[in-house]
C-alpha positions as CSV (number, residue, x, y, z in Angstrom):
1,M,28.2,-139.2,-43.4
2,S,25.3,-138.4,-41.1
3,E,21.8,-137.9,-42.6
4,R,20.7,-136.4,-39.2
5,I,21.6,-133.4,-37.3
6,P,23.9,-134.2,-34.4
7,I,22.8,-134.3,-30.9
8,Y,25.5,-133.5,-28.5
9,Q,25.5,-134.5,-24.7
10,L,26.5,-132.1,-21.8
11,Q,29.3,-134.3,-21.4
12,A,30.8,-133.2,-24.6
13,F,31.2,-129.7,-23.2
14,A,32.3,-130.4,-19.8
15,T,36.1,-131.1,-19.0
16,G,38.0,-132.9,-16.2
17,G,35.5,-135.7,-15.4
18,A,34.6,-139.0,-16.8
19,E,31.1,-139.0,-15.2
20,A,28.5,-137.1,-17.3
21,P,27.6,-134.0,-15.1
22,E,24.1,-132.8,-14.4
23,V,25.2,-129.1,-14.2
24,Y,28.3,-127.5,-15.6
25,F,29.9,-124.1,-15.6
26,P,32.5,-123.6,-18.4
27,E,35.8,-122.2,-17.3
28,Y,37.5,-119.6,-19.7
29,G,41.2,-120.0,-20.2
30,V,41.1,-123.8,-20.5
31,A,40.9,-125.8,-23.7
32,K,37.6,-125.9,-25.4
33,P,35.9,-129.0,-26.9
34,T,36.5,-129.5,-30.5
35,I,32.7,-129.8,-31.6
36,P,31.7,-128.1,-35.0
37,L,29.2,-125.7,-33.5
38,H,29.3,-123.7,-36.7
39,R,27.0,-126.5,-38.3
40,P,23.5,-127.3,-37.3
41,Y,23.2,-129.3,-34.1
42,R,21.1,-130.2,-31.1
43,G,21.8,-130.5,-27.5
44,D,20.2,-132.6,-24.7
45,Y,20.7,-129.8,-22.1
46,Y,19.7,-126.4,-21.2
47,K,22.2,-123.5,-21.5
48,I,21.8,-120.1,-20.2
49,S,24.3,-117.5,-20.9
50,L,25.1,-113.6,-20.2
51,C,27.3,-112.2,-22.6
52,L,29.8,-109.9,-20.8
53,R,32.0,-108.7,-23.9
54,G,32.6,-109.4,-27.6
55,T,29.8,-110.4,-30.1
56,A,28.7,-113.6,-31.7
57,D,26.2,-114.6,-34.4
58,L,23.8,-117.5,-33.7
59,K,21.2,-119.2,-35.4
60,V,18.2,-120.9,-33.3
61,N,15.9,-123.0,-35.6
62,L,17.4,-120.9,-38.4
63,Q,16.4,-117.7,-36.9
64,P,19.4,-115.4,-36.9
65,Y,20.5,-113.5,-33.8
66,T,23.3,-111.4,-33.0
67,V,24.6,-111.8,-29.4
68,T,26.3,-108.5,-27.7
69,P,27.2,-107.4,-24.4
70,G,24.2,-107.4,-22.0
71,C,22.3,-110.3,-24.0
72,L,20.8,-113.1,-22.2
73,V,21.0,-116.3,-24.4
74,L,18.7,-119.2,-23.8
75,A,19.2,-122.5,-25.4
76,T,16.7,-125.2,-24.8
77,P,16.9,-129.0,-25.7
78,D,16.0,-130.2,-29.1
79,V,16.0,-126.7,-30.8
80,I,18.5,-126.5,-33.7
81,K,21.7,-124.3,-33.0
82,E,24.4,-123.0,-35.3
83,W,27.1,-120.5,-34.3
84,G,28.5,-118.3,-36.9
85,R,31.2,-115.6,-36.4
86,V,32.5,-115.2,-32.8
87,S,34.8,-112.4,-31.8
88,E,38.2,-113.4,-30.3
89,D,37.2,-111.4,-26.9
90,Y,33.7,-113.1,-26.7
91,E,33.0,-113.9,-23.0
92,T,29.9,-115.1,-21.2
93,L,28.6,-116.1,-17.7
94,S,27.1,-119.7,-18.5
95,I,25.6,-122.4,-17.0
96,F,24.7,-125.9,-18.5
97,F,22.2,-128.4,-16.9
98,T,20.3,-131.3,-18.0
99,K,16.7,-131.9,-18.3
100,D,16.7,-134.2,-15.0
101,F,18.4,-131.7,-12.9
102,I,15.8,-129.3,-13.2
103,T,12.8,-131.3,-13.3
104,A,13.5,-134.0,-10.8
105,N,11.4,-133.6,-7.7
106,N,10.5,-130.0,-9.0
107,A,7.1,-128.5,-9.7
108,A,8.7,-125.1,-10.5
109,T,9.0,-125.6,-14.3
110,G,5.1,-126.1,-14.7
111,K,5.2,-122.3,-13.7
112,L,8.1,-121.1,-16.0
113,H,6.1,-120.6,-19.3
114,F,9.1,-119.3,-21.0
115,F,11.3,-122.2,-20.1
116,V,9.1,-124.5,-22.4
117,A,9.1,-122.5,-25.4
118,P,11.0,-119.1,-25.3
119,P,9.4,-116.4,-27.4
120,V,13.0,-115.3,-28.3
121,H,16.2,-117.1,-27.6
122,V,18.4,-114.0,-27.3
123,L,17.1,-111.4,-25.1
124,P,18.9,-107.9,-25.0
125,L,18.8,-106.5,-21.2
126,A,19.0,-103.1,-19.8
127,A,22.1,-102.4,-17.8
128,D,20.5,-102.8,-14.5
129,E,18.9,-106.0,-15.5
130,A,22.2,-107.5,-16.9
131,A,24.1,-106.6,-13.7
132,S,21.4,-108.3,-11.4
133,I,21.6,-111.4,-13.7
134,A,25.3,-111.3,-13.6
135,A,25.2,-111.2,-9.8
136,S,23.1,-114.2,-9.6
137,F,25.2,-116.1,-12.1
138,R,28.3,-115.4,-9.9
139,F,26.4,-116.4,-6.7
140,L,25.4,-119.6,-8.2
141,Q,28.9,-120.4,-9.5
142,Q,30.5,-119.6,-6.2
143,K,28.2,-122.3,-4.6
144,Y,28.8,-124.5,-7.4
145,N,32.6,-124.5,-6.6
146,T,32.3,-124.6,-2.9
147,P,32.5,-128.1,-1.6
148,N,29.4,-129.2,0.5
149,A,27.5,-132.4,1.1
150,Q,24.3,-130.7,0.0
151,R,25.9,-128.9,-2.9
152,D,23.5,-130.1,-5.5
153,N,20.4,-129.1,-3.5
154,I,22.1,-125.8,-2.8
155,V,22.7,-125.3,-6.7
156,K,19.4,-126.6,-7.6
157,S,17.6,-124.0,-5.2
158,I,19.7,-120.9,-6.4
159,L,19.2,-122.0,-10.2
160,H,15.3,-122.1,-9.5
161,S,15.5,-118.6,-8.3
162,L,17.7,-117.5,-11.4
163,L,15.0,-119.1,-13.6
164,Y,12.3,-117.1,-11.9
165,E,14.3,-113.9,-12.3
166,I,14.7,-114.7,-16.0
167,G,11.1,-115.4,-16.4
168,A,10.2,-111.9,-15.2
169,L,12.6,-110.6,-17.8
170,Y,10.6,-112.5,-20.5
171,G,7.5,-110.7,-19.1
172,Q,6.1,-113.8,-17.2
173,P,3.7,-112.7,-14.5
174,A,5.1,-113.0,-10.9
175,T,2.0,-114.8,-9.5
176,G,3.7,-118.2,-9.9
177,Q,0.3,-119.6,-11.1
178,S,0.7,-123.0,-12.9
179,I,-0.3,-123.4,-16.3
180,S,-3.3,-125.3,-17.4
181,R,-3.5,-129.0,-18.0
182,S,-4.3,-128.1,-21.5
183,Q,-1.4,-125.8,-21.9
184,Q,0.9,-128.5,-20.3
185,L,-0.2,-131.0,-22.9
186,V,0.4,-128.6,-25.7
187,A,3.7,-127.8,-24.3
188,G,4.6,-131.3,-24.2
189,F,3.2,-132.0,-27.6
190,R,5.6,-129.1,-29.0
191,Q,8.6,-130.8,-27.2
192,L,7.8,-134.2,-28.4
193,V,7.6,-132.8,-32.1
194,Q,11.2,-131.1,-31.9
195,A,12.4,-134.4,-30.6
196,H,10.7,-136.9,-33.0
197,C,9.7,-134.9,-36.3
198,A,12.5,-136.4,-38.0
199,E,11.3,-139.9,-37.8
200,E,7.4,-139.3,-37.0
201,R,5.0,-137.2,-38.7
202,S,1.4,-138.8,-37.6
203,V,-0.6,-137.2,-35.1
204,Q,-1.4,-140.5,-33.8
205,F,2.3,-141.0,-32.7
206,Y,2.3,-137.7,-30.5
207,A,-1.3,-138.4,-29.3
208,D,0.0,-142.0,-28.0
209,A,3.0,-140.4,-26.4
210,L,0.6,-138.1,-24.5
211,C,-1.9,-140.8,-23.6
212,I,-4.7,-139.0,-25.2
213,T,-6.7,-139.6,-28.6
214,P,-5.7,-137.9,-31.9
215,K,-9.1,-136.1,-32.0
216,Y,-8.6,-134.5,-28.7
217,L,-5.0,-133.5,-29.3
218,T,-6.1,-131.9,-32.5
219,E,-8.8,-130.0,-30.9
220,L,-6.5,-129.1,-27.9
221,V,-3.6,-127.8,-30.1
222,K,-6.0,-125.9,-32.1
223,E,-7.8,-124.2,-29.2
224,V,-4.5,-123.4,-27.4
225,T,-2.3,-122.3,-30.2
226,G,-4.8,-121.6,-33.2
227,R,-3.0,-123.9,-35.2
228,T,-3.5,-127.6,-36.0
229,A,-1.3,-130.4,-34.6
230,S,-0.4,-131.3,-38.2
231,E,0.6,-127.8,-39.0
232,W,3.0,-127.7,-36.2
233,I,4.5,-131.2,-37.3
234,A,4.9,-130.2,-40.7
235,E,6.6,-126.9,-39.8
236,A,9.1,-128.9,-37.6
237,V,9.8,-131.3,-40.4
238,V,10.4,-128.4,-42.8
239,L,12.7,-126.7,-40.4
240,E,14.5,-130.1,-39.9
241,A,15.0,-130.4,-43.8
242,K,16.1,-126.8,-44.4
243,A,18.8,-127.2,-41.7
244,L,20.0,-130.7,-43.4
245,L,19.9,-128.9,-46.8
246,Q,22.5,-126.6,-45.6
247,D,25.0,-129.6,-45.5
248,P,26.3,-129.7,-49.3
249,A,27.7,-133.2,-48.5
250,L,24.0,-134.5,-48.4
251,T,22.1,-135.2,-51.6
252,V,18.2,-134.4,-51.6
253,H,17.7,-137.9,-51.8
254,Q,19.8,-138.6,-48.4
255,V,17.8,-135.7,-46.7
256,A,14.6,-137.5,-48.0
257,A,15.6,-140.9,-46.5
258,G,17.1,-139.5,-43.3
259,L,13.4,-137.7,-42.7
260,Q,11.7,-141.0,-43.5
261,F,10.2,-140.1,-46.6
262,V,9.1,-143.2,-49.1
263,D,11.3,-141.4,-51.8
264,Q,12.6,-138.1,-52.9
265,F,9.6,-137.1,-54.9
266,A,7.4,-137.4,-52.0
267,F,9.9,-135.4,-50.0
268,S,10.1,-132.5,-52.7
269,R,6.2,-132.5,-52.9
270,F,5.8,-131.9,-48.9
271,F,8.7,-129.4,-48.8
272,K,7.5,-127.3,-51.8
273,R,3.9,-127.3,-50.2
274,G,5.6,-125.8,-47.1
275,T,8.0,-123.4,-48.4
276,G,7.0,-122.8,-52.0
277,L,10.3,-123.9,-53.4
278,S,11.8,-127.4,-54.3
279,P,14.5,-128.7,-52.0
280,T,17.0,-127.9,-54.8
281,A,15.6,-124.4,-55.5
282,Y,15.9,-123.7,-51.7
283,R,19.4,-125.0,-51.5
284,Q,20.4,-122.9,-54.6
285,A,18.8,-119.7,-53.1
286,G,20.6,-120.2,-49.7
């Protein structure tokens, strides 16, 4: 019995190879991995999908979405995902890729604001927008399946273009201007919080990881987001707790222990302060 939300590696979804891939296109019509995606989980990868037909229910960080034809789905590392009902005819164009594949020797990600923290994870597209993204997907998939000594560099280049195209759909300015150092630090802080909130709740930990002082981090986060670093951390811990409380096999005591609280009472006080409900009341209301 796990007291933590499972984290799946990209290799868990890929088939036919022993080595962990950096990029992967799923093929329809082949056996799918038996992973319990109907329960909260995380991934160490990025996934971009365009729904071609069918429908599916998806929760990202407990926010519910309905995926329908023409919807773009963006799943970033560390967010909590959970798939509900998926129709039998559900089909997408999808690509999985690792953090290293897109960031290694690449300055583009510093210009892709939406890529760090998407405002929404399911974006309905107009018909012409969906057709354009589908064409880019198919071109990328063709090059992925074509043997070439420079295949990885070719795929990476086309993937960058796809990301810029998606960035425009998210309303990101087309200037390509990099985000400021302050914005980069805050984005890094939020990613660290998503990855480590289950075991670390101190501002000091995140400041140390970013090589800045807790005072500077607090001021920076407040200036950029309007909220304190402590508020971001607390919100992430509450989200983690809510996801764990969905598992009836876990007691409140086990959830508290998994989140590194000294005891169940400390966890209950923290959770009630953030939600207005005790963990037991929240579970019963769900």
